[in-house]
C-alpha positions as CSV (number, residue, x, y, z in Angstrom):
1,M,96.8,106.0,126.8
2,Q,98.7,106.4,123.5
3,T,99.8,109.8,122.2
4,K,99.1,111.0,118.8
5,A,102.9,110.3,118.0
6,E,102.6,106.8,119.0
7,I,99.3,106.1,116.9
8,H,101.0,107.9,113.9
9,A,103.9,105.5,114.1
10,K,101.5,102.4,114.4
11,V,99.5,103.6,111.5
12,V,102.5,104.3,109.2
13,E,103.6,100.7,110.2
14,I,100.3,99.1,109.3
15,L,99.9,101.2,106.0
16,S,103.5,100.0,105.0
17,E,103.2,96.4,105.8
18,T,99.5,95.9,104.7
19,F,99.7,97.8,101.5
20,K,103.4,97.4,100.7
21,L,104.0,101.5,100.8
22,D,107.2,103.0,101.3
23,T,107.1,104.6,104.6
24,A,108.4,107.9,103.0
25,R,105.0,108.2,101.2
26,I,103.1,108.0,104.2
27,Q,102.9,111.5,105.8
28,P,100.1,113.2,107.7
29,E,98.8,115.0,104.9
30,S,98.9,112.0,102.5
31,N,95.4,111.3,101.1
32,L,94.6,107.7,101.6
33,Y,92.8,107.2,98.3
34,T,94.7,109.5,95.9
35,D,98.3,109.6,97.2
36,L,98.4,106.0,98.7
37,D,95.9,104.4,96.3
38,I,93.8,102.8,99.0
39,D,90.4,101.9,97.7
40,S,87.3,101.0,99.7
41,I,88.0,97.2,100.3
42,D,91.6,98.4,101.4
43,A,90.0,100.7,103.8
44,I,87.9,98.0,105.4
45,D,91.4,96.0,105.9
46,L,92.9,99.1,107.5
47,L,89.9,99.5,109.8
48,V,90.0,96.0,110.9
49,K,93.8,96.0,111.6
50,L,93.4,99.4,113.5
51,Q,90.6,97.6,115.7
52,R,93.1,95.0,116.6
53,M,95.8,97.6,117.4
54,T,93.3,99.5,119.7
55,G,91.5,96.4,121.0
56,K,88.1,98.4,120.6
57,R,85.4,98.2,118.1
58,I,85.6,101.3,115.9
59,K,82.3,102.2,114.3
60,P,82.6,102.6,110.4
61,E,80.8,105.9,110.6
62,A,83.8,107.2,112.4
63,F,85.8,106.9,109.2
64,K,83.3,108.2,106.7
65,Q,85.2,111.5,106.7
66,T,88.5,110.2,107.1
67,R,90.8,111.2,104.0
68,T,94.1,111.6,105.1
69,V,96.9,109.9,107.4
70,Q,96.2,112.5,110.1
71,D,92.4,112.1,110.0
72,V,93.0,108.4,110.7
73,V,95.4,109.3,113.6
74,D,92.8,111.6,114.9
75,T,89.8,109.2,114.8
76,I,91.8,106.6,116.5
77,Y,93.1,109.1,119.2
78,Q,89.4,110.3,119.6
79,Q,88.2,106.4,119.7
80,L,90.8,105.4,122.3
81,N,89.8,108.7,124.6
82,Q,86.1,108.2,124.6
């Protein structure tokens, strides 16, 4: 089982590598769309990478209300602990 801190570190790594973002910009309260300029296509790429990270299928519905980096961490944590 991964802790939220471990998940957060991996999410930051994925965001940084995939979207060429400075890790200093990726804070728990950072909004994916307005702060990090992630669009809907990018969000799908992120979801695919998170599925690879977890080894589980993540339902797109689980991400409908996801807006911040912390929301992503919380959703992944919840998916891993079902």
